[in-house]
C-alpha positions in Angstrom: 125.8 -45.6 102.5 129.3 -44.5 101.8 129.6 -44.4 97.8 133.0 -45.5 96.9 133.7 -47.4 94.1 138.1 -48.2 94.9 139.9 -47.7 97.7 143.6 -47.6 97.1 146.3 -46.9 99.8 148.9 -49.5 98.4 152.7 -49.3 99.7 152.2 -46.0 101.4 153.2 -47.8 104.8 150.2 -46.7 106.6 150.3 -47.7 110.5 146.5 -48.2 111.4 143.8 -50.4 111.1 141.8 -51.7 107.9 139.9 -48.6 107.7 142.2 -45.7 108.6 139.7 -42.9 106.9 136.2 -43.9 108.5 135.4 -43.3 112.1 135.2 -47.8 113.0 136.5 -50.3 111.1 132.9 -51.7 110.8 132.3 -48.9 108.4 133.3 -50.7 105.7 130.4 -52.2 105.4 128.3 -49.3 104.5 130.4 -49.0 101.3 128.5 -50.8 99.3 129.6 -49.8 95.9 133.1 -50.7 96.8 134.2 -52.7 94.0 138.2 -52.4 94.4 140.0 -52.9 98.0 143.9 -52.9 97.2 145.6 -52.0 100.9 148.4 -54.0 100.3 151.8 -53.9 101.5 150.8 -51.5 104.0 151.2 -52.4 108.2 147.7 -52.3 109.0 146.5 -54.3 112.0 143.7 -56.0 113.2 141.2 -58.4 112.0 138.8 -58.1 109.2 135.6 -56.6 110.0 132.8 -59.2 109.3 131.1 -56.5 107.9 133.1 -56.8 104.6 130.5 -59.1 103.8 128.3 -56.0 103.3 130.0 -54.9 100.2 128.4 -57.0 97.7 129.7 -55.4 94.2 133.3 -55.9 96.0 135.4 -57.4 92.6 139.1 -57.6 94.0 140.3 -57.7 97.9 143.7 -57.2 97.5 144.9 -56.6 101.6 148.4 -58.8 101.3 151.6 -57.8 103.2 150.1 -55.9 106.1 150.0 -57.7 109.9 146.5 -58.5 109.9 145.4 -60.7 112.5 142.4 -63.3 113.7 140.7 -65.4 111.3 139.0 -64.7 107.9 135.6 -63.5 108.3 132.6 -66.6 106.8 130.9 -63.3 105.7 133.1 -63.1 103.0 131.1 -65.9 101.4 128.4 -63.2 100.6 130.7 -61.4 98.1 129.5 -63.0 94.9 131.1 -60.9 92.5 134.7 -61.4 94.2 137.0 -62.6 91.4 140.1 -61.9 93.4 141.2 -62.4 97.2 144.9 -61.8 98.3 145.1 -62.1 102.1 149.1 -63.5 102.2 151.8 -62.2 104.4 149.5 -61.5 107.5 149.3 -63.0 110.9 145.6 -64.6 109.7 145.2 -68.5 111.6 142.3 -71.0 111.3 140.8 -71.9 108.0 140.0 -70.2 104.6 136.0 -70.5 105.2 133.9 -72.8 103.3 131.9 -69.6 102.4 134.4 -68.4 100.3 136.0 -71.6 98.9 132.3 -71.8 97.4 132.5 -68.7 95.6 134.8 -70.7 93.6 132.5 -73.5 92.6 129.3 -71.6 92.2 130.3 -67.5 91.3 133.7 -66.3 89.2 136.3 -66.1 92.0 138.8 -67.4 90.1 142.4 -66.5 92.0 142.7 -67.0 95.9 146.0 -66.7 97.7 146.8 -67.1 101.5 149.4 -68.0 103.8 148.6 -72.1 103.4 151.6 -73.5 103.1 152.4 -75.6 106.1 155.6 -76.9 105.2 157.3 -73.6 105.2 155.3 -72.0 108.3 151.7 -70.9 106.7 148.9 -71.1 109.3 145.6 -70.8 107.2 144.4 -73.9 105.7 143.2 -73.5 102.3 141.2 -76.0 100.6 140.5 -73.5 97.4 143.9 -71.5 97.0 145.5 -71.0 93.8 148.8 -69.7 95.5 150.2 -70.8 98.8 152.4 -68.9 100.7 154.8 -69.6 103.5 
């Protein structure tokens, strides 16, 4: 287990995968004490590893303004302490997982923002987003 609480790499214009200082992107699942991930406004690429769902203490996930791809993993629905989720201005496709939307109903997820404005080119379908970006 990696004992980190905050991972802040915003506005640094990094070019790499989501977990650039870890041996593999899936290692983020070993960061069980992680509470705050701020990786916004960089140039991270690739999908969010499903192992993100192992970060049970995670309260804030801000990964907007990158070039992340793929679908949002349903394992994020296990993040019961998550209160803020910003995934907009990436290249995600598909739908916001129902498991994530359920966090708004059952737990304390109060803010969700994604590229869900289909009229302006958004590619993520989201029934639980507070804010939709194109």
